[in-house]
C-alpha positions in Angstrom: 0.7 87.6 51.1 4.1 88.2 50.7 5.2 91.5 48.9 5.9 89.9 45.6 8.3 93.3 45.2 10.3 91.8 48.3 10.4 88.1 46.4 12.1 90.3 43.5 14.1 92.2 45.5 15.3 90.7 48.0 15.2 86.9 47.1 17.9 86.1 49.7 16.1 87.3 52.8 12.8 85.3 51.5 15.2 82.1 51.5 16.6 82.8 54.8 12.9 83.4 56.6 11.9 80.3 55.0 15.1 78.4 56.3 14.0 79.9 59.8 10.7 77.9 58.8 12.3 75.0 58.4 10.5 75.3 55.4 11.8 74.4 52.1 13.0 78.1 49.8 12.3 76.6 46.6 8.7 78.5 46.0 11.2 81.6 46.2 13.3 80.2 42.8 9.8 78.9 41.4 8.5 82.3 41.9 11.8 84.2 40.7 11.8 81.6 37.9 7.8 82.6 36.4 8.1 86.0 37.3 10.8 86.9 34.7 9.1 84.9 32.2 6.0 86.4 32.9 8.2 89.5 32.5 9.4 88.7 29.3 5.6 88.1 27.9 5.0 91.1 29.0 7.3 93.1 27.7 6.9 91.2 23.9 3.1 92.2 24.5 4.0 95.4 25.5 6.4 95.6 22.1 3.7 94.5 19.6 1.5 96.8 20.5 3.8 99.4 19.6 4.6 97.9 16.6 0.4 97.9 15.7 0.7 101.4 16.8 3.2 102.4 14.4 2.3 100.0 11.6 -1.0 101.6 12.1 0.4 105.3 11.9 2.5 103.9 8.4 -1.1 102.8 7.0 -2.6 106.0 7.7 0.4 108.1 6.6 0.5 105.9 2.5 -3.0 106.1 2.7 -2.0 109.8 2.5 0.8 109.8 0.6 -1.3 108.1 -2.2 1.3 105.2 -1.9 -1.1 101.9 -2.6 1.3 99.4 -2.6 3.0 100.4 1.1 -0.6 100.8 2.2 -1.2 96.6 1.8 2.2 95.7 2.9 1.8 96.9 6.0 -2.4 96.2 6.0 -1.1 92.6 5.7 1.7 93.1 9.1 -1.0 95.0 11.1 -3.5 91.6 10.5 -1.3 89.1 12.1 -0.6 91.5 15.1 -3.7 90.7 17.1 -2.9 87.4 17.0 0.6 87.2 18.3 -0.3 89.6 21.2 -3.5 87.4 21.8 -1.3 84.1 22.4 1.0 86.0 24.4 -1.7 87.4 26.5 -3.1 84.1 27.0 0.8 82.9 28.1 1.1 85.9 30.4 -2.9 84.9 31.8 -1.2 81.1 32.6 2.3 82.0 34.0 0.2 84.9 36.6 -2.3 82.0 37.1 1.2 79.8 38.3 2.6 82.5 39.8 0.4 83.9 41.9 0.0 79.9 43.5 3.7 80.1 44.3 3.4 83.5 46.3 0.7 81.7 48.1 3.0 79.3 49.7 5.6 81.4 50.8 4.8 82.8 54.4 5.8 86.5 55.0 9.2 87.0 56.6 9.7 86.3 60.0 10.9 88.9 62.6 14.6 88.7 63.6 13.5 88.3 67.6 11.8 85.0 66.3 14.1 82.0 67.9 14.6 79.5 64.8 12.6 76.3 65.4 13.1 72.6 65.1 
């Protein structure tokens, strides 16, 4: 199976290899599209996890300082975050499965010494 990193970093090289095999290079473009969406979803999940940690710390600080109203607001905010994380993780999983199927259809790079066939 071809390395995902290679497709990300050198898509033109992979497309050229596809052409040498007389194969369609649209799988490379499809992979790049799905990979971009997956990376965006992962970024959002990471940000939500960071936010959850900051909110938890804020709740702790507010309770220590005796600010019950501030703590209640943060608790309400904290209750929504796990649901958002779960939704994004499900989206990531779906994208990852689609991405894996596309990668399976992309063969390894053809060696330079291999002649172009008909």
